[in-house]
MISEBA-468168 format. One record per residue (C-alpha): residue number from 1; residue in one letter; x, y, z. Coordinates in pm, whole numbers, always signed. Each point is the difference from the previous one (the first is absolute). Layout:
   nr  rest      xx      yy      zz
  NUM     A       X       Y       Z
...
REM end
This chain:
   nr  rest      xx      yy      zz
    1     X   +8175  +10478   +8450
    2     X    +127    -104    +340
    3     X     -79    -355    +119
    4     X     +88    -175    +322
    5     X    +270    -259     -17
    6     X    +104    -290    +225
    7     X    +310    -217     +22
    8     X      +6    -374     +52
    9     X    +245     -98    +267
   10     X    -181    -308     +91
   11     X    -244     -43    +282
   12     X    -272    +246     +81
   13     X    -104    +282    -229
   14     X      -5    +348    +139
   15     X    -236    +248    -166
   16     X    +104    +358     +63
   17     X    -247    +279     -47
   18     X     +27    +249    -286
   19     X     +52    +359     +99
   20     X    -136    +279    -215
   21     X    +293    +235      -7
   22     X     -85    +197    -317
   23     X    -208    +315      +1
   24     X    -310     +20    -214
   25     X    +167    +267    -209
   26     X    +254    -255    -125
   27     X    -282    -206    -152
   28     X    +172    -330     +75
   29     X    -216    -310     -38
   30     X      +3    -284    +250
   31     X    -171    -336     +17
   32     X    -313      +0    +217
   33     X    -247    -273     +95
   34     X    -364    +104     -32
   35     X    -301    -166    +163
   36     X    -345     +47    -155
   37     X    -326      -5    +194
   38     X    -223    -169    -259
   39     X    +191    -181    -271
   40     X    +315     +99    -189
   41     X     -42    +341    -163
   42     X    +314     +94    -199
   43     X    -164    +322    -120
   44     X     +32    +147    +350
   45     X    +379     -29     -31
   46     X      +4    +137    -352
   47     X    -229    +292     +89
   48     X    +258    +143    +242
   49     X    +279     -39    -256
   50     X    +146    -334    +113
   51     X     +86    -315    -195
   52     X    -141    -341     +90
   53     X    +210    -312     +54
   54     X     -91    -350    +119
   55     X    -353     -46    +131
   56     X     -90    -259    +264
   57     X    -362    -105     -35
   58     X      +6    -216    +312
   59     X     +14    +308    +224
   60     X    -120    +283    -229
   61     X    +338    +168      +1
   62     X    +266     +98    -250
   63     X    +333    +160     -75
   64     X     +33    +361    -114
   65     X    +275    +242    -100
   66     X     -76    +331    +167
   67     X    +165    +318    +113
   68     X     -39     +83    +367
   69     X    -258    +264     -87
   70     X    -197    -243    -216
   71     X     +10    -261    +277
   72     X    -137    +251    +251
   73     X    -279     +96    -239
   74     X     -86    -362     -76
   75     X     -25     -91    +368
   76     X    -285    +249     +42
   77     X    -202    -125    -297
   78     X    -327    -186     +52
   79     X     +45    -367     -75
   80     X    +359     -15    +132
   81     X     +52    -167    +340
   82     X    +375     +59     +32
   83     X    +318    +105    -181
   84     X    +333    -124    +139
   85     X    +358      -2    -134
   86     X    +162    -314    -135
   87     X    +268    -154    +223
   88     X    +336    -176     -14
   89     X     +58    -365     +84
   90     X    +322    -163    +111
   91     X     +77    -359     +92
   92     X    +254     -85    +267
   93     X    +161    -334     +81
   94     X    +341    -126     +97
   95     X    +215    -303     -74
   96     X     +23    -286    +253
   97     X    +112    -360     +49
   98     X    -253    -289     +16
   99     X    -362    -107     -24
  100     X    -177    -126    +311
  101     X    -360    +117     -10
  102     X    -188    -301    -140
  103     X     +52    -234    +294
  104     X     -64    +276    +256
  105     X    -341     +75    -151
  106     X     -98    -371     -24
  107     X     -30     +22    -375
  108     X    +119    -358     -79
  109     X    -285    -139    +212
  110     X    -245    +164    -239
  111     X    +171    -172    -292
  112     X     -31    -330    +187
  113     X    -374     +69     +10
  114     X     +10     +47    -381
  115     X     -61    +377     +25
  116     X    +237    +184    -236
  117     X    -197    +301    -124
  118     X    -145    -164    -311
  119     X    -232    +218    -212
  120     X     +63    +306    +221
  121     X    +107    +317    -184
  122     X    +249    +234    +166
  123     X     +89    +337    -154
  124     X    +348    +122     +94
  125     X     -10    +379     -39
  126     X    +368     +85     -25
  127     X    +283     +18    -258
  128     X    -140    -293    -197
  129     X    +101    -366     +17
  130     X    +279    -174    -192
  131     X    -181    -185    -277
  132     X    +299    -224     -76
  133     X     +83    -110    +353
  134     X      -4    -382     +28
  135     X    -158     +11    +345
  136     X    -286    +234     -87
  137     X    -310     -53    -211
  138     X    -159    +332     -98
  139     X    -358     -47    -118
  140     X     -77    +355    -109
  141     X    +105    +357     +45
  142     X     -31    +370     -70
  143     X    +244    +288     -37
  144     X     -85    +353    +110
  145     X    +347    +145     -66
  146     X     +53    +221    -302
  147     X    +303    -159    -167
  148     X    -120    -358     -50
  149     X    -312    -210     -32
  150     X    +185    -295    +150
  151     X     -63     -98    +361
  152     X    +337    -175     +19
  153     X    +198    +103    +309
  154     X    +308    +210     -83
  155     X     +68     +90    +363
  156     X     -24    -317    +211
  157     X    -220    +110    +289
  158     X    -326    -124    -148
  159     X    +150    -338     -87
  160     X    +130     -40    +354
  161     X    -345     +76    +140
  162     X    -168    -235    -248
  163     X    +239    -282     +89
  164     X     -91     +18    +368
  165     X    -363     -39    -101
  166     X     +21    -263    -271
  167     X    +346    -122    -103
  168     X     +14    -371     -93
  169     X    +338    -165     -30
  170     X     +10    -281    +259
  171     X    +313    -153    -148
  172     X    +186    +314    +104
  173     X    -181     +41    +329
  174     X    -160    +317    -133
  175     X    -373     +10     +79
  176     X    -257    +270     +55
  177     X    -273     -13    +262
  178     X    -264     -89    -261
  179     X    +196    -156    -286
  180     X    -307     -73    -216
  181     X    -144    +353      -8
  182     X     -60    +186    -322
  183     X    +231    +301      +7
  184     X     -92    +324    -177
  185     X    +282    +248     -54
  186     X    -128    +358     +38
  187     X    +293    +221     -97
  188     X     -46    +350    +140
  189     X    +368     +80     +73
  190     X    +286     +20    -249
  191     X    +350    -152      -9
  192     X    +111    +241    +272
  193     X    -302     -75    +215
  194     X    -147    +338     -92
  195     X    -359     +86     -81
  196     X    -297    +220     +77
  197     X    -309     -53    +209
  198     X    -208     +31    -315
  199     X    +187    -299    -146
  200     X     -70    -197    +318
  201     X    -369     +88     -26
  202     X     -13    -117    -361
  203     X    +159    -328    +101
  204     X    -243     -47    +287
  205     X    -299     +65    -223
  206     X    +128    -261    -245
  207     X     +29    -253    +283
  208     X    -354     +76    +119
  209     X    -136     -40    -352
  210     X    +177    -338     -27
  211     X    -185    -105    +316
  212     X    +315    -124    +170
  213     X     -31    -152    +346
  214     X    +293    +176    +171
  215     X    +197    +320     -61
  216     X    +351     +25    +147
  217     X    +154    +347     +39
  218     X    +351     +64    +130
  219     X      -2    +379      -5
  220     X    -120    +279    +225
  221     X     -35    +373     +45
  222     X      -3    +247    +287
  223     X    -283    +187    -171
  224     X    -363    -106      +2
  225     X    -167     -17    -341
  226     X    -375      +3     -54
  227     X     +48    -161    -342
  228     X    +211    -284    +135
  229     X    -239     -63    +289
  230     X    -303      -9    -230
  231     X    +171    -243    -238
  232     X    +101    -239    +279
  233     X    -339     +26    +171
  234     X    -153     -90    -335
  235     X    +227    -302     -29
  236     X     -93    -120    +349
  237     X    -371     +52     -65
  238     X     +43    -218    -309
  239     X    +129    -281    +220
  240     X    +370     +50     -71
  241     X    +242     -47    +289
  242     X    +254    +285      +3
  243     X    +334     -15    +183
  244     X    +260    +275     +37
  245     X    +334     +49    +170
  246     X     -19    +205    +319
  247     X    +326    +175     -99
  248     X    +365      +3    +100
  249     X      -5    +315    +215
  250     X     +56    -194    +322
  251     X    -143     +97    +335
  252     X     -42    +355    +123
  253     X    +160    +141    +314
  254     X    -339     +39    +167
  255     X    -202    -312     +78
  256     X    -308    +130    -177
  257     X    +183    +113    -313
  258     X    -172    -148    -307
  259     X    +256     -74    -273
  260     X    -219    -214    -228
  261     X     -30    +141    -350
  262     X    -288     +18    -244
  263     X    -157    -207    -156
  264     X     +65    -246    +285
  265     X    -185    +234    +238
  266     X    -332     -42    -179
  267     X    -257    -230    +163
  268     X     -50    -185    -329
  269     X    +368    -100      -7
  270     X    +187    -260    +207
  271     X    +308    +183    +135
  272     X    +297    -232     +40
  273     X    +302     +51    +226
  274     X    +326    -196      +0
  275     X    +163    -219    +263
  276     X    +355    -131     +11
  277     X    +126    -352     +65
  278     X     -42     +50    +375
  279     X    -373     +66     -48
  280     X     +58    +360    +101
  281     X    -109    +308    -191
  282     X    +262     +72    -264
  283     X    +163    +330     +88
  284     X    -111    +155    -329
  285     X    -365    -112     +23
  286     X    -243    +287     +54
  287     X    -223      -9    +307
  288     X    -350    +143     +32
  289     X    -366     -76     +67
  290     X     -60    -127    -354
  291     X    +248    -291     +18
  292     X    -215    -312     -37
  293     X    +245    -288     -41
  294     X    +374     -60     +15
  295     X    +197    -236    -222
  296     X    +361     -93     -79
  297     X    +175    +300    -150
  298     X    +372     -39     +63
  299     X    +241    -171    -243
  300     X    -267    -165    -214
  301     X    +137    -186    -303
  302     X    -219     +14    -308
  303     X      +4     +40    -375
  304     X    +150    +307    -161
  305     X      +6    +146    -349
  306     X    +111    -217    -291
  307     X     +86    -345    +130
  308     X    +163    +107    +326
  309     X     -77     -37    +369
  310     X    +100    +192    +307
  311     X     -89    +110    +354
  312     X    -173    +327     +91
  313     X    -144    +148    +320
  314     X    -291    +234     +64
  315     X    -371     +17     +64
  316     X     -28     -56    -376
  317     X    +124    -354     +64
  318     X    -242     -56    +288
  319     X    -306    +108    -197
  320     X     +10    -278    -265
  321     X     +14    -262    +277
  322     X    -342    +127    +108
  323     X    -125     +18    -360
  324     X    +112    -360     -51
  325     X    -179    -104    +320
  326     X    -321    +160    -124
  327     X     +40    -189    -328
  328     X     +13    -329    +190
  329     X    -309     +92    +201
  330     X    -182    +113    -313
  331     X     +53    -339    -163
  332     X     -99    -187    +316
  333     X    -310    +212     +72
  334     X    -115    +164    -324
  335     X    -342     +75    +151
  336     X    +144    +228    +270
  337     X     +24    +373     -68
  338     X    +300    +225     +57
  339     X    -100    +105    +353
  340     X     -45    -362    +108
  341     X    +342     -98    -134
  342     X    +157    +297    +177
  343     X    -156    -110    +325
  344     X    +140    -353     -46
  345     X    +357    +128     -25
  346     X     -56    +243    +287
  347     X    -117    -279    +228
  348     X    +275    -240    -106
  349     X    +287    +248     +42
  350     X    +248     -59    +281
  351     X     -35    +288    +244
  352     X    +326    +192     +37
  353     X     +84    +308    +206
  354     X    -279    +146    +214
  355     X    -296    -231     +59
  356     X    -259     +24    -274
  357     X     +30    +220    -305
  358     X    +276    +259     +29
  359     X    +162    +258    -224
  360     X    +326    -195     -47
  361     X    -126    -343    -106
  362     X    -372     +48     -62
  363     X    -181    -321     +90
  364     X    +332    -180     -10
  365     X    +227    -218    -211
  366     X    -154    -159    -310
  367     X     -96    -368     +30
  368     X    -174    -210    -266
  369     X    -306    -165    +161
  370     X     -61    -375      -4
  371     X    -158     -52    -341
  372     X     -45    -376     +22
  373     X    -375     +46     +41
  374     X     -34    +181    -333
  375     X     -15    -332    -184
  376     X    +231     +96    -287
  377     X     +82    -304    -211
  378     X    +361    -100     -62
  379     X    +157    +173    -299
  380     X    +184    -242    -224
  381     X    +206    +270    -164
  382     X    +128    +155    +324
  383     X    +340     -94    +137
  384     X    +364     -11     -99
  385     X     -31    -316    -207
  386     X    -322     +88    -177
  387     X     +53    +348    -142
  388     X    +156     +36    -343
  389     X    +349    +148     +14
  390     X     +32    +358    -128
  391     X     +92     +37    -364
  392     X    +185    +326     +62
  393     X    +368     +36     +74
  394     X    +122    -225    +283
  395     X     -13    +162    +339
  396     X    +301     +19    +225
  397     X     +80    -290    +230
  398     X     +10    +205    +317
  399     X    -231    +301     -33
  400     X     +20     +87    +369
  401     X    +365     +87     -46
  402     X     -65    +218    -300
  403     X     -12    +376      +6
  404     X    -298    +114    -211
  405     X    +219    +266    -159
  406     X    +287     -65    -237
  407     X    +349     +82    +124
  408     X     +87    +357    -105
  409     X    +285     +36    -244
  410     X     +50    +371     +54
  411     X    +175    +152    +304
  412     X    -239     +70    +284
  413     X    -101    +353     +83
  414     X     -33    +112    +358
  415     X    -361     -19    +124
  416     X    -188    +329     -25
  417     X    -286    +154    +191
  418     X    +113    -116    +343
  419     X    -246    +103    +270
  420     X     -50     -93    +364
  421     X    -287     -26    +244
  422     X     +30     -33    +377
  423     X    -266    -209    +177
  424     X     -43      -4    +377
  425     X     -89    -342    +145
  426     X    -231     -69    +292
  427     X    +297     -41    +235
  428     X    +139    +343     -91
  429     X    +279    -135    -223
  430     X     +40    +125    -356
  431     X     +37    -179    -333
  432     X    +140    +175    -307
  433     X    -135    -105    -340
  434     X    +227     +79    -295
  435     X    -167     +11    -345
  436     X    +148     +51    -345
  437     X    -100     -20    -364
  438     X     +41    -326    -185
  439     X    +325     +38    -201
  440     X      +2      -7    -378
  441     X    +181    -335      +7
  442     X    -126    -271    +233
  443     X    +233    -112    +273
  444     X     +66    -291    +234
  445     X     -24    +203    +320
  446     X     +66    +342    +153
  447     X    +262    +105    +252
  448     X    -107    +257    +258
  449     X    +255    +229    +165
  450     X     -67    +181    +327
  451     X    +234    +281    +103
  452     X    +237    -112    -276
  453     X     +29    -361    +122
  454     X    -158    -312    -154
  455     X    -309     -62    +211
  456     X    -214    -263    -173
  457     X    -118    -148    -328
  458     X    -338     -69    -151
  459     X    -109    -199    -302
  460     X    -351    +144      -1
  461     X     +64    +251    -274
  462     X     -71    +341    +151
  463     X     -52      -5    +377
  464     X    +214     -49    +313
  465     X    -117      +3    +362
  466     X    +248    +113    +265
  467     X    -146    -118    +328
  468     X     +20    +150    +350
  469     X    +214    +299     -90
  470     X    +111    +202    +302
  471     X     -50    +379     +15
  472     X    +262    +186    -199
  473     X     +92    +125    -347
  474     X     +66    -251    -277
  475     X     +78      +1    -371
  476     X    -112    -272    -240
  477     X    +131     -94    -344
  478     X     -97    -286    -230
  479     X    +208    -188    -258
  480     X    -113    -264    -252
  481     X    +183    -334     -23
  482     X     -10    -210    -319
  483     X      -2    -380     -24
  484     X    +375      +0     -51
  485     X     +38    +192    +327
  486     X     +87    +327    -172
  487     X    -117    +295    +207
  488     X    -120    +328    -145
  489     X     +89    +336    +142
  490     X    -198    +118    +300
  491     X    -317    +203     -19
  492     X     -33    +355    +124
  493     X     +24     +22    +377
  494     X    -323     +38    +199
  495     X     +10    +128    +358
  496     X    -235    -126    +272
  497     X     -38    +159    +342
  498     X    -170    -199    +276
  499     X     -81    +226    +289
  500     X     +32    -114    +359
  501     X    -361     +58    +101
  502     X     +39    -101    +363
  503     X     -80    +283    +240
  504     X    +267    +162    +215
  505     X     -22    +307    +224
  506     X    +199    +312     -84
  507     X    +326     +37    +189
  508     X     -21    +165    +344
  509     X    +123    +357     +25
  510     X    +244    +117    +269
  511     X    -169     +40    +343
  512     X    -327    +169     -91
  513     X    -146    +214    +280
  514     X    -329     -91    +170
  515     X    -317    +200     -56
  516     X    -115    +201    +299
  517     X    -362    -113     -48
  518     X     +82    -373     -16
  519     X     +91    -181    +323
  520     X     +32    -367     +94
  521     X    -367     -26     +92
  522     X    -126    +114    -341
  523     X    -171    -289    -178
  524     X    +194     +47    -329
  525     X    +334     +99    +157
  526     X    +196    -292    -142
  527     X    -127     +54    -354
  528     X     +64    +374      +8
  529     X    +351     -35    +138
  530     X    +101    -279    -239
  531     X    -127    +189    -305
  532     X    +163    +319    +126
  533     X    +330    -184     +49
  534     X     -12    -116    -361
  535     X     -79    +344    -138
  536     X    -353     -95    -107
  537     X    -186    +255    +214
  538     X    +105    +341    +120
  539     X    -148    +240    +249
  540     X     -19    +375     +33
  541     X    +148    +205    +283
  542     X     +92    -316    +187
  543     X    -360    -131     -10
  544     X    -159    -283    -197
  545     X    -360    +121     +36
  546     X    -145    -355      +0
  547     X    -369    +100     -10
  548     X     +27    +216    -312
  549     X    -146    -156    -314
  550     X    +232    -127    -268
  551     X      -4    +196    -324
  552     X     +26    -163    -342
  553     X    +341    +152     -72
  554     X    +133    -105    +340
  555     X    -124    -357     -46
  556     X    +170     -33    -339
  557     X    +322    +142    +148
  558     X     +12    -246    +290
  559     X     -83    -291    -228
  560     X    +267    +112    -246
  561     X    +263     +11    +274
  562     X     -85    -357    +106
  563     X     +12    -137    -355
  564     X    +295    +210    -111
  565     X    -155    +202    -280
  566     X    +197    +280    -161
  567     X     -63    +322    +193
  568     X    +165    +237    -247
  569     X    -228    +293     -96
  570     X    -200     -87    -310
  571     X    -268    +141    -222
  572     X    -337    -174     +30
  573     X    -322      -7    -201
  574     X    -197    +153    +289
  575     X     -79    +370     -15
  576     X     +38     +35    +378
  577     X    +332    -187     +37
  578     X    +281    +213    -135
  579     X    +363     -97     -25
  580     X     +61    +213    +309
  581     X    -241    -199    +217
  582     X    +201    -185    +267
  583     X    -141    -343    -103
  584     X     -12     +48    -379
  585     X    +252    -279     -61
  586     X    -193    -245    +215
  587     X    -330     +97    -162
  588     X    +143     -66    -346
  589     X    +146    -334    +112
  590     X    -332    -105    +155
  591     X    -185     +78    -323
  592     X    +250    -196    -209
  593     X     -39    -296    +240
  594     X    -382     +18     -35
  595     X     -30     +56    +373
  596     X    -193    +328     -23
  597     X    -207    +192    -250
  598     X    -144    +347      -3
  599     X    -346    +145     -37
  600     X    -201     +65    -314
  601     X     +84    +370      +9
  602     X    +372     -74     -39
  603     X     +93     +65    +362
  604     X    +160    -220    +266
  605     X    -112    +204    +305
  606     X    +314     -68    +203
  607     X    -129    +185    +306
  608     X    -329    -190     +19
  609     X     -38    -256    +278
  610     X     +28    -365     -95
  611     X    -262    -252    +113
  612     X     +56    -340    +157
  613     X    -129    -173    -313
  614     X    +219    +207    -231
  615     X    +307     -77    +209
  616     X     -71    -375      -7
  617     X     -42     +14    -378
  618     X    +327    +191     -38
  619     X    +190    -254    +212
  620     X    -157    -289    -187
  621     X    +111    +137    -336
  622     X    +347     +93    +126
  623     X     +72    -343    +151
  624     X    -220    -206    -236
  625     X    -234    -170    +244
  626     X    -374     -52     +22
  627     X    -225    -217    +216
  628     X    -182    -306    -129
  629     X    -313     +58    +213
  630     X     -91    +364     -44
  631     X    -348     -30    +151
  632     X     +99    -161    +331
  633     X    +218    +271    +158
  634     X    -240    +272    +115
  635     X    -371     +55     -38
  636     X     +42    +347    -154
  637     X    +245    -127    -267
  638     X    -125    -166    -317
  639     X    +133     -58    -351
  640     X     -82    +359     -99
  641     X    +199    +153    +286
  642     X    +326    +172     -94
  643     X    +284    -235     +97
  644     X    -233    -290     +93
  645     X    +246    -272     -94
  646     X    +291    +173    +174
  647     X    -209     +61    +313
  648     X     -88    -370     +13
  649     X    +365    -102     -37
  650     X    +121    +245    +264
  651     X    -266    -131    +236
  652     X     +95    -362     -73
  653     X    +359     +76     +97
  654     X    -103    +187    +317
  655     X    +145    +327    -129
  656     X    -325    +192     +30
  657     X    -295     -48    +232
  658     X    -343    +147      -8
  659     X    -228    +144    +263
  660     X    -192    -186    +269
  661     X    -318      +5    -208
  662     X    +169    -196    -283
  663     X     +55    +299    -229
  664     X    +314    +139    -161
  665     X    -112    +355     -88
  666     X    +172      +2    -343
  667     X    -117    +358     -71
  668     X    +146    +142    +324
  669     X    +326    +190      -8
  670     X    +322    -153    +129
  671     X    +213    +155    +274
  672     X    +378     +20     -20
  673     X     +34    -249    +285
  674     X    -246    -243    -160
  675     X    +186     +14    -328
  676     X    +337     -46    +171
  677     X    -132    -308    +181
  678     X    -147    -148    -318
  679     X    +315     +63    -204
  680     X    +229    -139    +271
  681     X    -204    -317     +54
  682     X     -14     -60    -376
  683     X    +375     +44     -34
  684     X     +70    -238    +287
  685     X    -235    -257    -154
  686     X    +166     +23    -343
  687     X    +345     -11    +157
  688     X     -60    -335    +168
REM end
C-alpha cells in the first residue's frame, strides 16, 4: 500500500498531491478519502472490494484502501459525494538568530492588562509537543501516527510552534504570546516530519471533538481537498478559530500569481504570511488573495524538542503569533464568535504595502488590540517571581545562543538535491534561489559557491538567495560547515542561465536595395526600409507589394527573424506544414514559444490571411505584453475579441490606431505595409 509522506524541515508544511501511476491491471491499492452523502456507510467501500480505515464522523467521510478501478467504481455509487487520493505533507523551516516578535506585536501590553490566554485551549496540529520541556505545559494530546500513541515531539517543529503560542519561562526571557493557554499536542507527523493527509484529518477531528478554541496548522498543499475543506469548515462552524501558514513558496513572477497553499486558502481559515525585521514581506512568504494577516516569521527563537531552544524562520513561525493573539482575544472577549475576533485583528493590523488589504500582507502586520477595557482581574500567579520553577532538568543559561540541534560527531556529507529557481523582479532584475535537502547531520551554516568561487553563506538550513544577478550563465554548489568550521565536500553543480531579455534589432545587412514600389512619399517607407535593411522582410522581383495581405506563414517568418528564432527546416505537427516548407523552422519555434497554435483539424493554414486581431495576439504572446484596460481602446473590441489585451496595449503605446469612427476592425485582414509599420513601431518602442 502506497501512502503519501512528508518531511519536517521546519516551517511550513507542503502537501504534494498523489499521482496514480499504476494501471488497474496491476491491482495496486492506494489510500483514498471518501465522502458520504448521508452518514458514514462503510458497506459502500466494502461492496466494491475496498477496505475501510479511519472514519471521521464530523464530516461523514472516511479512509479507504482501494485499487484505481475500485475507486472509480465507488465514485459513481449512490450515497458517495466524492473520492479523492490521500496526500503528502511536508514541513519547512530554517534556522535563524534571535527573537523579536513579541514587542513588535504589542504582546506585553496585553499582559499588562492581565490578559494571558487563561482557560483558552489551543490545538497545535504538527509533530507533537515536547512533554518534558521546562517552558511548555502540555494539557492534553493525541497521536495519529502509526508507530506510537505518544504525542511527544520527536522532531522539534511542533514544539517550536507551541512555544511561540504559549511558552512560559520569564526567568530566561522565553515567553509565548499567550503564556497561560492550555496547549493540546496533536501529533500527525512523525520524527521526520512525515505523515499523510488522513492522519491530519484524524487529528483535526480529535481537536474538534475536544471543543478546542483555536487550531494552529503549519502545513500546506498545492492540491485542493474536499475532505480537508469540509473538516475545517466544520471546525469553523463549531466556533473554532483556525489558522494556517500561507506557505514558503515566495512571490510569483506575475503580480497576480497566487502562491498561497491549501488549507490557508479556505475561507474558514486565517491565512498567515511572514514579515522580516524591517516589516517587509519575508522573501519566502507566499503571496495571494487569501493572505489575511502578517506576523513575525524571520529568526524567531522558541522552544525545541527535549529541553532545547533555537531560532527558526518561515510562515510556520508567523502563524502561531496569530494563534496566540486569538487566544488573548478569546480570554478577553469570550462572548465574541470567531468572525468577530477575526474582524478585530483585521481592523487593528498595521497596513503595509498597497493601501488596504493586499496579496502580500493581507490586512497588515499583526497588532494586539488595547485590552484594558476587558476588565480582566490581576493574576497572582503570573510573572517571573510568582510561577513555580520547573522541576525538569535545568535549562541553559543563554538559549538564544543555542543551536536546537546537537553538534554532529560524524563527518558532514555534501548537501544533496540542489535545485535553483530564477525569479524576475518588478524592475527587471533577477534573483536566483538555491535550494537543497537538509543534510543527514545538522550543521552550523552552508557555504555557497558560484562559478567555483565562494559567494555567500547562509545559516537558514536549506535556502540561499542570490540577489540581482546579471544575465549570463552561472554554476552553483553548496557545502555544509560544522560548528568546528569543518567544511564538507561540495554538492553536485547546478547550472543557471539568465537570458538577456532586452530587445535589440537584428544586425543590418550590407546595402539592401530599395523596392521599386516604395518611394519617399509612401506612408510606411521608413518601416519597410528599416526592416528590409535588417533582413526581416523581403520582396519579390524588386517589389515589396505593400497592399497585399499578410499570410500566416509570412507573419511567423518576419516575427521569427526579428526575435531570432531558429530557421533551420524542421518537422511540425501540422499536416500542411512539411519540413520542406520555407518557414517550417519558424513555425515550429513559434509553436514551442506558445505564440501560435493550429486549427482543430490539425492544420496551420500557412497561406491563409492573418487578421488584425490575430496579429496583435501573436505579438502580445511573443513579447509578453497585454493592456490593463481592454475595454477602453476601441468600440468594436471587447474581452471576447481575439488579442483584446494586446490591442489595448498597442493602442496605449501609440503603436496602432483605429479608424475615424472609433473602431479597430479586428477581423479585417492586414496588409504587408500595415504589418511592417506595426512591427517596426513595436520594435522601436521595446528598444528604447
